[in-house]
TIRO-462587 format. One line per field, with one value per residue (C-alpha): residue number from 1; residue in one letter; x, y, z. Coordinates in nm, 3 decimals. Layout:
BEGIN
k [NUM; ...]
r [a; ...]
east [X; ...]
north [Y; ...]
up [Z; ...]
***
This chain:
BEGIN
k [1; 2; 3; 4; 5; 6; 7; 8; 9; 10; 11; 12; 13; 14; 15; 16; 17; 18; 19; 20; 21; 22; 23; 24; 25; 26; 27; 28; 29; 30; 31; 32; 33; 34; 35; 36; 37; 38; 39; 40; 41; 42; 43; 44; 45; 46; 47; 48; 49; 50; 51; 52; 53; 54; 55; 56; 57; 58; 59; 60; 61; 62; 63; 64; 65; 66; 67; 68; 69; 70; 71; 72; 73; 74; 75; 76; 77; 78; 79; 80; 81; 82; 83; 84; 85; 86; 87; 88; 89; 90; 91; 92; 93; 94; 95; 96; 97; 98; 99; 100; 101; 102; 103; 104; 105; 106; 107; 108; 109; 110; 111; 112; 113; 114; 115; 116; 117; 118; 119; 120; 121; 122; 123; 124; 125; 126; 127; 128; 129; 130; 131; 132; 133; 134; 135; 136; 137; 138; 139; 140; 141; 142; 143; 144; 145; 146; 147; 148; 149; 150; 151; 152; 153; 154; 155; 156; 157; 158; 159; 160; 161; 162; 163; 164; 165; 166; 167; 168; 169; 170; 171; 172; 173; 174; 175; 176; 177; 178; 179; 180; 181; 182; 183; 184; 185; 186; 187; 188; 189; 190; 191; 192; 193; 194; 195; 196; 197; 198; 199; 200; 201; 202; 203; 204; 205; 206; 207; 208; 209; 210; 211; 212; 213; 214; 215; 216; 217; 218; 219; 220; 221]
r [y; r; a; p; f; v; l; e; g; g; a; i; h; v; d; g; e; g; t; a; f; t; t; e; e; c; l; l; s; p; g; r; n; p; g; l; s; k; t; e; i; e; d; l; l; k; d; y; l; g; v; e; t; v; i; w; i; p; r; g; v; h; e; d; e; t; t; g; h; v; d; n; l; l; h; v; c; a; p; g; l; v; a; l; t; w; t; e; d; r; d; d; p; q; y; q; r; s; a; e; a; h; a; l; l; e; t; v; r; d; a; k; g; r; e; l; e; i; v; k; l; p; a; p; g; p; l; y; i; s; e; a; e; a; a; a; i; r; t; a; t; t; g; m; a; r; g; g; g; q; r; l; a; a; s; y; a; n; f; y; i; g; t; g; r; v; v; f; p; l; l; d; p; a; t; d; g; t; a; r; h; i; l; q; d; l; f; p; t; r; e; i; i; g; v; p; g; r; e; i; l; l; g; g; g; n; i; h; c; i; t; q; q; v; p; a; t; p; a; p; a]
east [0.166; 0.299; 0.455; 0.800; 0.688; 0.405; 0.109; -0.266; -0.567; -0.571; -0.213; -0.254; -0.454; -0.430; -0.581; -0.586; -0.342; -0.018; -0.039; 0.000; -0.062; 0.094; 0.217; 0.588; 0.417; 0.260; 0.466; 0.786; 0.675; 0.879; 0.635; 0.602; 0.941; 1.206; 1.419; 1.366; 1.457; 1.160; 1.355; 1.310; 0.922; 0.899; 1.025; 0.818; 0.517; 0.621; 0.640; 0.358; 0.061; 0.226; 0.268; 0.483; 0.514; 0.441; 0.348; 0.440; 0.225; 0.427; 0.143; -0.211; -0.504; -0.411; -0.478; -0.509; -0.398; -0.337; 0.018; -0.134; -0.304; -0.353; -0.754; -0.830; -0.679; -0.757; -0.918; -0.847; -1.194; -1.051; -0.739; -0.586; -0.822; -0.814; -1.042; -0.854; -0.965; -0.950; -0.996; -0.970; -0.914; -0.538; -0.536; -0.642; -0.334; -0.497; -0.459; -0.068; -0.125; -0.393; -0.154; 0.133; -0.049; -0.244; 0.143; 0.287; -0.028; 0.009; 0.353; 0.369; 0.265; 0.078; 0.206; 0.043; 0.216; -0.076; -0.122; -0.399; -0.705; -0.764; -1.130; -1.123; -1.375; -1.423; -1.336; -1.584; -1.584; -1.312; -1.504; -1.384; -1.493; -1.722; -1.639; -1.952; -1.826; -1.469; -1.604; -1.846; -1.514; -1.285; -1.571; -1.671; -1.280; -0.903; -0.598; -0.797; -0.708; -0.967; -1.026; -1.297; -1.220; -0.964; -1.028; -1.121; -0.954; -1.273; -1.303; -1.519; -1.267; -1.320; -1.597; -1.658; -1.696; -1.928; -2.055; -2.379; -2.347; -2.118; -2.124; -1.972; -1.991; -2.242; -2.019; -2.103; -2.432; -2.298; -2.078; -2.250; -2.475; -2.164; -1.978; -2.248; -2.284; -1.920; -1.950; -2.246; -2.026; -1.737; -1.944; -2.272; -2.339; -2.362; -2.619; -2.444; -2.548; -2.496; -2.439; -2.422; -2.049; -1.974; -1.944; -1.731; -1.524; -1.482; -1.343; -1.034; -1.148; -1.427; -1.666; -1.412; -1.115; -1.410; -1.486; -1.278; -1.343; -1.347; -1.195; -1.474; -1.328; -1.276; -1.615; -1.528; -1.461]
north [3.673; 3.539; 3.177; 3.115; 2.851; 2.757; 2.604; 2.561; 2.430; 2.147; 2.087; 1.932; 1.725; 1.735; 1.549; 1.786; 1.582; 1.675; 1.467; 1.662; 1.460; 1.557; 1.404; 1.467; 1.479; 1.848; 2.011; 1.871; 1.972; 2.210; 2.499; 2.568; 2.542; 2.425; 2.610; 2.390; 2.059; 1.788; 1.836; 2.234; 2.185; 1.955; 2.177; 2.490; 2.279; 2.182; 2.536; 2.685; 2.426; 2.308; 1.938; 1.684; 1.409; 1.500; 1.199; 1.228; 1.029; 0.989; 1.085; 1.235; 1.123; 1.074; 1.347; 1.573; 1.933; 2.046; 1.866; 1.597; 1.752; 1.515; 1.631; 1.487; 1.109; 1.098; 1.248; 1.232; 1.146; 1.106; 1.118; 0.741; 0.703; 0.792; 0.710; 0.640; 0.656; 0.334; 0.095; -0.281; -0.228; -0.255; -0.126; 0.158; 0.433; 0.507; 0.178; 0.186; 0.550; 0.449; 0.131; 0.297; 0.490; 0.200; 0.065; 0.379; 0.413; 0.078; 0.120; 0.498; 0.581; 0.910; 1.195; 0.970; 0.694; 0.505; 0.278; 0.422; 0.254; 0.299; 0.304; 0.249; 0.487; 0.358; 0.600; 0.683; 0.652; 0.693; 0.974; 1.186; 1.570; 1.629; 1.842; 2.034; 2.121; 2.168; 2.440; 2.578; 2.616; 2.757; 3.040; 3.128; 3.128; 3.226; 3.026; 2.739; 2.473; 2.197; 1.945; 1.641; 1.312; 1.447; 1.263; 1.450; 1.389; 1.262; 1.161; 1.136; 1.191; 1.591; 1.631; 1.819; 1.740; 2.037; 2.011; 1.818; 1.675; 1.564; 1.706; 1.474; 1.497; 1.267; 1.234; 0.882; 0.669; 0.347; 0.428; 0.750; 0.517; 0.314; 0.615; 0.765; 0.419; 0.413; 0.821; 0.723; 0.410; 0.666; 0.952; 0.768; 1.079; 1.328; 1.371; 1.277; 1.535; 1.417; 1.723; 1.740; 1.769; 1.779; 2.100; 2.172; 1.897; 2.023; 2.347; 2.114; 2.032; 1.902; 1.982; 2.020; 2.214; 2.508; 2.504; 2.534; 2.383; 2.631; 2.511; 2.545; 2.756; 2.639; 2.791; 3.079; 3.011]
up [-0.634; -0.923; -0.915; -1.097; -1.354; -1.587; -1.399; -1.514; -1.281; -1.449; -1.442; -1.082; -0.841; -0.456; -0.228; 0.041; 0.285; 0.155; -0.220; -0.555; -0.880; -1.221; -1.560; -1.696; -1.999; -1.932; -1.656; -1.822; -2.183; -2.381; -2.410; -1.991; -1.811; -2.002; -1.793; -1.503; -1.407; -1.276; -0.916; -0.942; -1.043; -0.771; -0.519; -0.644; -0.634; -0.282; -0.204; -0.344; -0.288; 0.044; -0.024; 0.037; -0.193; -0.562; -0.771; -1.124; -1.406; -1.748; -1.952; -1.976; -2.224; -2.593; -2.822; -2.557; -2.701; -2.350; -2.368; -2.094; -1.735; -1.536; -1.476; -1.794; -1.695; -1.352; -1.051; -0.690; -0.560; -0.174; 0.030; -0.085; -0.362; -0.758; -1.052; -1.366; -1.727; -1.840; -2.169; -2.213; -2.632; -2.646; -3.003; -2.850; -2.819; -2.472; -2.342; -2.356; -2.150; -1.900; -1.819; -1.735; -1.503; -1.310; -1.278; -1.137; -0.918; -0.780; -0.659; -0.542; -0.142; -0.085; 0.173; 0.435; 0.328; 0.208; -0.103; -0.336; -0.385; -0.796; -0.968; -1.370; -1.483; -1.903; -2.162; -2.392; -2.755; -2.899; -3.026; -3.322; -3.440; -3.719; -4.034; -3.977; -3.600; -3.726; -3.977; -3.710; -3.465; -3.758; -3.840; -3.467; -3.328; -3.438; -3.317; -3.238; -3.493; -3.593; -3.850; -3.932; -3.825; -3.555; -3.176; -2.909; -2.588; -2.408; -2.068; -1.761; -1.518; -1.583; -1.345; -1.049; -0.669; -0.547; -0.173; -0.236; -0.614; -0.873; -1.217; -1.500; -1.882; -2.063; -2.341; -2.512; -2.437; -2.427; -2.144; -1.988; -1.755; -1.659; -1.568; -1.355; -1.165; -1.101; -0.931; -0.775; -0.562; -0.514; -0.385; -0.226; -0.026; -0.320; -0.587; -0.939; -1.220; -1.595; -1.860; -2.192; -2.235; -2.596; -2.657; -2.453; -2.552; -2.865; -2.717; -2.533; -2.203; -2.014; -1.677; -1.438; -1.693; -1.700; -1.239; -0.958; -0.637; -0.326; -0.023; 0.299; 0.548; 0.894; 1.103; 1.314; 1.677]
***
């Protein structure tokens, strides 16, 4: 079926218990659904995702060319538990974006009426594309503008949850280890696997952007 609105996979997270997360920056952007109001989009999310509650985060990660995909800002680790991209650097443009998301998440309730537990994931970098990397991308593809010195929307929240493991991007030696330890605490029964993520990041996303979970089906009776 074709839903009557623009909704990429990275634009939403769900908790499996009736709650969806998205950003206003993304779904209300003029390039996606200019003819729909926030209320109309929320009604469509409820209809097509089967959710009862939609939590609207104001903005996504700084300089994210997806216009604020929620999967680059936070990850729903379990019902009532989210991991949020965070920086302590108040001079970083990401600080205000993460702070406003944190403030909102502290006040909302999910579809089951629960308060949310928020775990902070360190933001790597900041990371920037080199002149050589930008030139290689321009040579290899058309329609993807890249310039040397451009900030990359790097985030450890862009990870994949599998049945027995979590796969996350290795982005910055200064913060990779911290991110791994936090993810191990969040997923104590899963193996935490880090894979080099810069090449994917240069294309504008990361692990979660190029993967998709497949929900388990009920066992036959």
